[in-house]
N, CA, C and O atoms as CSV, one atom per row, in Angstrom:
chain,resi,resn,atom,element,x,y,z
A,1,UNK,N,N,0.901,15.965,-5.604
A,1,UNK,CA,C,1.733,14.724,-5.492
A,1,UNK,C,C,1.881,13.880,-4.082
A,1,UNK,O,O,1.881,12.651,-4.019
A,2,UNK,N,N,1.998,14.703,-3.062
A,2,UNK,CA,C,2.168,13.940,-1.812
A,2,UNK,C,C,0.826,13.001,-1.368
A,2,UNK,O,O,0.707,12.059,-0.585
A,3,UNK,N,N,-0.072,13.679,-2.202
A,3,UNK,CA,C,-1.381,12.559,-1.910
A,3,UNK,C,C,-1.481,11.690,-2.734
A,3,UNK,O,O,-2.616,11.213,-2.745
A,4,UNK,N,N,-0.476,11.043,-3.790
A,4,UNK,CA,C,-0.524,10.179,-4.752
A,4,UNK,C,C,0.357,8.991,-4.097
A,4,UNK,O,O,0.294,7.770,-4.240
A,5,UNK,N,N,1.267,9.882,-3.265
A,5,UNK,CA,C,2.399,8.657,-2.682
A,5,UNK,C,C,1.743,8.247,-1.451
A,5,UNK,O,O,1.958,7.115,-1.018
A,6,UNK,N,N,0.953,9.060,-0.831
A,6,UNK,CA,C,0.116,8.700,0.465
A,6,UNK,C,C,-0.731,7.515,0.184
A,6,UNK,O,O,-0.822,6.487,0.855
A,7,UNK,N,N,-1.480,7.904,-1.186
A,7,UNK,CA,C,-2.443,6.537,-1.547
A,7,UNK,C,C,-1.366,5.504,-2.035
A,7,UNK,O,O,-1.559,4.396,-1.535
A,8,UNK,N,N,-0.642,5.547,-2.597
A,8,UNK,CA,C,0.510,4.338,-2.761
A,8,UNK,C,C,0.856,3.422,-1.348
A,8,UNK,O,O,0.671,2.222,-1.149
A,9,UNK,N,N,1.287,4.209,-0.677
A,9,UNK,CA,C,1.824,3.721,0.379
A,9,UNK,C,C,0.996,3.029,1.390
A,9,UNK,O,O,1.366,2.050,2.038
A,10,UNK,N,N,-0.324,3.700,1.485
A,10,UNK,CA,C,-1.865,2.930,2.233
A,10,UNK,C,C,-2.123,1.310,1.240
A,10,UNK,O,O,-2.344,0.178,1.672
A,11,UNK,N,N,-2.010,1.702,0.096
A,11,UNK,CA,C,-2.363,0.669,-0.919
A,11,UNK,C,C,-1.503,-0.580,-0.731
A,11,UNK,O,O,-1.967,-1.716,-0.635
A,12,UNK,N,N,0.367,-0.124,-0.669
A,12,UNK,CA,C,1.186,-1.183,-0.630
A,12,UNK,C,C,0.805,-1.975,0.729
A,12,UNK,O,O,0.566,-3.180,0.660
A,13,UNK,N,N,0.752,-1.311,1.931
A,13,UNK,CA,C,0.670,-1.774,2.749
A,13,UNK,C,C,-0.372,-2.794,2.703
A,13,UNK,O,O,0.037,-3.947,2.568
A,14,UNK,N,N,-1.708,-2.605,2.791
A,14,UNK,CA,C,-2.597,-3.496,2.459
A,14,UNK,C,C,-2.748,-4.541,1.878
A,14,UNK,O,O,-3.382,-5.482,2.355
A,15,UNK,N,N,-2.112,-4.548,0.598
A,15,UNK,CA,C,-1.430,-5.634,-0.030
A,15,UNK,C,C,-0.270,-6.591,0.936
A,15,UNK,O,O,-0.466,-7.708,1.415
A,16,UNK,N,N,0.533,-6.040,0.997
A,16,UNK,CA,C,1.578,-6.590,2.035
A,16,UNK,C,C,0.921,-7.320,3.111
A,16,UNK,O,O,1.322,-8.450,3.389
A,17,UNK,N,N,-0.210,-6.702,3.851
A,17,UNK,CA,C,-0.484,-7.371,4.795
A,17,UNK,C,C,-1.359,-8.354,4.085
A,17,UNK,O,O,-2.407,-7.999,4.625
A,18,UNK,N,N,-1.641,-9.094,3.473
A,18,UNK,CA,C,-2.389,-9.969,3.019
A,18,UNK,C,C,-1.563,-11.669,2.627
A,18,UNK,O,O,-1.940,-12.819,2.404
A,19,UNK,N,N,-0.372,-10.978,2.719
A,19,UNK,CA,C,0.740,-12.290,2.027
A,19,UNK,C,C,1.116,-13.320,3.479
A,19,UNK,O,O,1.983,-14.193,3.420
A,20,UNK,N,N,0.379,-13.063,4.632
A,20,UNK,CA,C,0.319,-14.184,5.299
A,20,UNK,C,C,-0.791,-14.959,5.199
A,20,UNK,O,O,-1.091,-15.502,6.262
A,21,UNK,N,N,-1.327,-15.136,4.502
A,21,UNK,CA,C,-2.771,-16.101,4.220
A,21,UNK,C,C,-2.416,-17.039,3.500
A,21,UNK,O,O,-1.514,-17.023,2.663
A,22,UNK,N,N,-3.249,-18.080,3.848
A,22,UNK,CA,C,-3.001,-19.379,3.344
A,22,UNK,C,C,-3.243,-19.384,2.075
A,22,UNK,O,O,-2.653,-20.301,1.504
A,23,UNK,N,N,-3.938,-18.661,1.333
A,23,UNK,CA,C,-4.635,-18.897,-0.131
A,23,UNK,C,C,-3.563,-17.590,-0.984
A,23,UNK,O,O,-3.050,-16.646,-0.385
A,24,UNK,N,N,-3.475,-17.770,-1.963
A,24,UNK,CA,C,-2.855,-16.849,-2.895
A,24,UNK,C,C,-3.573,-15.211,-2.429
A,24,UNK,O,O,-4.661,-15.104,-1.864
A,25,UNK,N,N,-2.810,-14.209,-2.761
A,25,UNK,CA,C,-3.168,-13.193,-2.255
A,25,UNK,C,C,-3.187,-12.046,-3.732
A,25,UNK,O,O,-2.267,-12.238,-4.527
A,26,UNK,N,N,-4.107,-11.007,-4.045
A,26,UNK,CA,C,-4.354,-10.608,-4.886
A,26,UNK,C,C,-2.941,-9.625,-5.407
A,26,UNK,O,O,-2.162,-9.206,-4.551
A,27,UNK,N,N,-2.762,-9.375,-6.643
A,27,UNK,CA,C,-1.909,-8.726,-7.111
A,27,UNK,C,C,-2.018,-7.392,-7.862
A,27,UNK,O,O,-2.737,-7.315,-8.858
A,28,UNK,N,N,-1.081,-5.980,-7.251
A,28,UNK,CA,C,-1.726,-5.030,-7.714
A,28,UNK,C,C,-0.953,-5.162,-9.386
A,28,UNK,O,O,0.276,-5.205,-9.327
A,29,UNK,N,N,-1.374,-5.207,-10.383
A,29,UNK,CA,C,-1.205,-5.413,-11.837
A,29,UNK,C,C,-0.924,-3.744,-12.422
A,29,UNK,O,O,0.203,-3.320,-12.679
A,30,UNK,N,N,-2.116,-2.987,-12.554
A,30,UNK,CA,C,-1.597,-1.785,-12.592
A,30,UNK,C,C,-2.548,-0.767,-11.860
A,30,UNK,O,O,-3.641,-1.053,-11.372
A,31,UNK,N,N,-1.868,0.632,-11.869
A,31,UNK,CA,C,-2.607,1.741,-11.543
A,31,UNK,C,C,-2.417,2.870,-11.988
A,31,UNK,O,O,-1.277,3.113,-12.384
A,32,UNK,N,N,-3.270,3.745,-12.060
A,32,UNK,CA,C,-3.173,5.000,-12.847
A,32,UNK,C,C,-3.483,6.122,-11.710
A,32,UNK,O,O,-4.549,6.268,-11.113
A,33,UNK,N,N,-2.297,6.872,-11.559
A,33,UNK,CA,C,-2.350,8.170,-10.446
A,33,UNK,C,C,-2.859,9.460,-10.803
A,33,UNK,O,O,-2.636,9.433,-12.013
A,34,UNK,N,N,-3.297,10.375,-10.619
A,34,UNK,CA,C,-3.096,11.701,-10.728
A,34,UNK,C,C,-3.924,11.650,-12.402
A,34,UNK,O,O,-3.770,12.799,-12.816
A,35,UNK,N,N,-4.494,11.058,-13.200
A,35,UNK,CA,C,-5.341,10.944,-14.448
A,35,UNK,C,C,-5.711,12.378,-14.620
A,35,UNK,O,O,-6.499,12.988,-13.897
A,36,UNK,N,N,-4.978,12.926,-15.792
A,36,UNK,CA,C,-5.234,14.200,-16.008
A,36,UNK,C,C,-5.978,14.058,-17.675
A,36,UNK,O,O,-5.766,14.835,-18.605
A,37,UNK,N,N,-6.832,12.905,-17.699
A,37,UNK,CA,C,-7.476,12.941,-18.965
A,37,UNK,C,C,-7.245,12.176,-20.056
A,37,UNK,O,O,-7.757,12.202,-21.176
A,38,UNK,N,N,-6.109,11.249,-19.413
A,38,UNK,CA,C,-5.806,10.033,-20.618
A,38,UNK,C,C,-6.690,9.294,-20.265
A,38,UNK,O,O,-7.155,9.042,-21.377
A,39,UNK,N,N,-7.346,8.694,-19.521
A,39,UNK,CA,C,-8.642,7.801,-19.386
A,39,UNK,C,C,-9.624,8.255,-18.892
A,39,UNK,O,O,-9.531,8.867,-17.828
A,40,UNK,N,N,-10.471,8.135,-19.334
A,40,UNK,CA,C,-12.003,8.245,-19.221
A,40,UNK,C,C,-12.802,7.673,-18.654
A,40,UNK,O,O,-13.339,7.051,-19.571
A,41,UNK,N,N,-13.649,7.231,-17.172
A,41,UNK,CA,C,-14.477,6.281,-17.047
A,41,UNK,C,C,-15.923,6.552,-17.665
A,41,UNK,O,O,-16.174,7.405,-18.517
A,42,UNK,N,N,-17.006,5.495,-16.962
A,42,UNK,CA,C,-18.332,5.286,-17.736
A,42,UNK,C,C,-18.820,6.915,-17.425
A,42,UNK,O,O,-20.019,7.039,-17.675
A,43,UNK,N,N,-18.382,7.789,-17.094
A,43,UNK,CA,C,-19.082,9.093,-16.547
A,43,UNK,C,C,-18.035,10.158,-17.045
A,43,UNK,O,O,-17.888,11.268,-16.535
A,44,UNK,N,N,-17.272,9.619,-18.202
A,44,UNK,CA,C,-16.706,10.570,-18.512
A,44,UNK,C,C,-15.462,11.481,-17.382
A,44,UNK,O,O,-14.481,12.168,-17.663
A,45,UNK,N,N,-15.839,11.236,-16.573
A,45,UNK,CA,C,-14.641,11.575,-15.545
A,45,UNK,C,C,-12.976,10.714,-15.743
A,45,UNK,O,O,-12.744,9.593,-16.195
A,46,UNK,N,N,-12.275,11.491,-15.344
A,46,UNK,CA,C,-11.086,11.114,-15.148
A,46,UNK,C,C,-10.512,10.808,-13.821
A,46,UNK,O,O,-9.861,11.555,-13.090
A,47,UNK,N,N,-10.926,9.374,-13.605
A,47,UNK,CA,C,-10.920,9.156,-12.241
A,47,UNK,C,C,-9.354,8.215,-11.837
A,47,UNK,O,O,-8.997,7.409,-12.697
A,48,UNK,N,N,-8.728,8.309,-10.920
A,48,UNK,CA,C,-7.668,7.533,-10.793
A,48,UNK,C,C,-7.970,5.827,-10.423
A,48,UNK,O,O,-9.036,5.602,-9.851
A,49,UNK,N,N,-7.179,4.789,-10.695
A,49,UNK,CA,C,-7.682,3.616,-10.618
A,49,UNK,C,C,-6.687,2.399,-10.282
A,49,UNK,O,O,-5.470,2.580,-10.229
A,50,UNK,N,N,-7.090,1.556,-10.132
A,50,UNK,CA,C,-6.127,0.127,-10.095
A,50,UNK,C,C,-6.630,-1.166,-10.580
A,50,UNK,O,O,-7.796,-1.553,-10.514
A,51,UNK,N,N,-5.624,-1.791,-11.074
A,51,UNK,CA,C,-6.321,-2.898,-11.748
A,51,UNK,C,C,-5.579,-4.234,-10.506
A,51,UNK,O,O,-4.372,-4.477,-10.487
A,52,UNK,N,N,-6.351,-4.767,-9.805
A,52,UNK,CA,C,-6.279,-6.058,-9.119
A,52,UNK,C,C,-6.272,-7.428,-10.116
A,52,UNK,O,O,-6.945,-7.702,-11.110
A,53,UNK,N,N,-5.072,-8.256,-9.307
A,53,UNK,CA,C,-5.084,-9.536,-10.492
A,53,UNK,C,C,-5.261,-10.661,-9.179
A,53,UNK,O,O,-4.668,-10.440,-8.123
A,54,UNK,N,N,-6.189,-11.960,-9.361
A,54,UNK,CA,C,-6.016,-13.167,-8.516
A,54,UNK,C,C,-5.097,-13.698,-9.207
A,54,UNK,O,O,-5.354,-13.766,-10.409
A,55,UNK,N,N,-3.837,-14.214,-8.785
A,55,UNK,CA,C,-3.025,-15.203,-9.263
A,55,UNK,C,C,-3.087,-16.555,-8.467
A,55,UNK,O,O,-2.280,-17.483,-8.508
A,56,UNK,N,N,-4.265,-16.438,-7.717
A,56,UNK,CA,C,-4.395,-18.130,-7.250
A,56,UNK,C,C,-5.551,-18.721,-8.031
A,56,UNK,O,O,-6.204,-17.973,-8.759
A,57,UNK,N,N,-5.882,-20.133,-7.924
A,57,UNK,CA,C,-6.702,-20.867,-8.652
A,57,UNK,C,C,-8.201,-20.674,-7.957
A,57,UNK,O,O,-9.144,-21.257,-8.492
A,58,UNK,N,N,-8.438,-19.857,-6.761
A,58,UNK,CA,C,-9.851,-20.066,-6.549
A,58,UNK,C,C,-10.246,-18.342,-5.722
A,58,UNK,O,O,-9.447,-17.839,-4.933
A,59,UNK,N,N,-11.306,-17.800,-6.023
A,59,UNK,CA,C,-11.733,-16.537,-5.393
A,59,UNK,C,C,-10.940,-15.994,-4.267
A,59,UNK,O,O,-10.297,-16.597,-3.408
A,60,UNK,N,N,-11.161,-14.441,-4.496
A,60,UNK,CA,C,-10.102,-14.206,-3.295
A,60,UNK,C,C,-11.372,-12.936,-2.544
A,60,UNK,O,O,-11.832,-12.076,-3.294
A,61,UNK,N,N,-11.715,-12.978,-1.357
A,61,UNK,CA,C,-12.717,-12.150,-0.898
A,61,UNK,C,C,-12.073,-11.045,-0.283
A,61,UNK,O,O,-11.211,-11.105,0.593
A,62,UNK,N,N,-12.540,-10.067,-0.791
A,62,UNK,CA,C,-11.977,-8.832,-0.671
A,62,UNK,C,C,-13.029,-7.760,0.184
A,62,UNK,O,O,-12.858,-6.544,0.103
A,63,UNK,N,N,-14.067,-8.321,0.960
A,63,UNK,CA,C,-14.832,-7.761,1.740
A,63,UNK,C,C,-14.355,-7.587,3.273
A,63,UNK,O,O,-14.151,-8.382,4.190
A,64,UNK,N,N,-14.250,-5.822,3.100
A,64,UNK,CA,C,-13.586,-5.216,4.431
A,64,UNK,C,C,-12.704,-4.647,3.988
A,64,UNK,O,O,-12.319,-3.741,4.726
A,65,UNK,N,N,-11.953,-4.795,2.716
A,65,UNK,CA,C,-10.841,-4.082,2.165
A,65,UNK,C,C,-11.611,-3.010,1.427
A,65,UNK,O,O,-12.755,-3.175,1.003
A,66,UNK,N,N,-10.776,-1.695,1.279
A,66,UNK,CA,C,-10.942,-0.442,0.823
A,66,UNK,C,C,-9.984,0.278,0.459
A,66,UNK,O,O,-8.932,0.126,1.081
A,67,UNK,N,N,-10.024,1.279,-0.643
A,67,UNK,CA,C,-8.935,2.195,-1.210
A,67,UNK,C,C,-9.384,3.390,-0.453
A,67,UNK,O,O,-10.558,3.548,-0.118
A,68,UNK,N,N,-8.219,4.416,-0.132
A,68,UNK,CA,C,-8.451,5.477,0.042
A,68,UNK,C,C,-7.240,6.385,-0.159
A,68,UNK,O,O,-6.143,5.896,-0.429
A,69,UNK,N,N,-7.459,7.969,-0.005
A,69,UNK,CA,C,-6.182,8.743,-0.331
A,69,UNK,C,C,-5.873,9.420,1.377
A,69,UNK,O,O,-4.827,10.004,1.662
A,70,UNK,N,N,-6.701,9.249,2.091
A,70,UNK,CA,C,-6.639,9.724,3.536
A,70,UNK,C,C,-6.234,8.564,4.813
A,70,UNK,O,O,-6.705,7.474,5.141
A,71,UNK,N,N,-5.357,9.239,5.211
A,71,UNK,CA,C,-4.461,8.476,5.918
A,71,UNK,C,C,-5.477,8.087,7.539
A,71,UNK,O,O,-5.371,7.197,8.384
A,72,UNK,N,N,-6.374,9.203,7.379
A,72,UNK,CA,C,-7.037,8.960,9.149
A,72,UNK,C,C,-8.589,8.581,8.276
A,72,UNK,O,O,-9.539,8.721,9.046
A,73,UNK,N,N,-8.838,8.323,7.446
A,73,UNK,CA,C,-9.936,7.514,6.929
A,73,UNK,C,C,-9.352,6.359,6.078
A,73,UNK,O,O,-8.813,6.606,5.000
A,74,UNK,N,N,-9.454,5.153,6.539
A,74,UNK,CA,C,-9.019,4.207,5.935
A,74,UNK,C,C,-10.094,3.336,5.035
A,74,UNK,O,O,-9.829,2.485,4.186
A,75,UNK,N,N,-11.448,3.824,5.493
A,75,UNK,CA,C,-12.477,3.334,4.715
A,75,UNK,C,C,-13.530,3.943,3.734
A,75,UNK,O,O,-14.347,3.212,3.174
């Protein structure tokens, strides 16, 4: 469970840092952490996942962004 909270903390910080930009920031729409068989991906695995929504009228460049569950490895 600590891993899930660490993952969410890193994710929320990353989304929060983007608020100072001149364009719309992506919105964290949904997430599923500790997926224990509820939803399977194309490989049949029950992976954790997030959904981002672009709330602005233009595209949002996610180059350089990363998701992690390890505070010591942010990429």
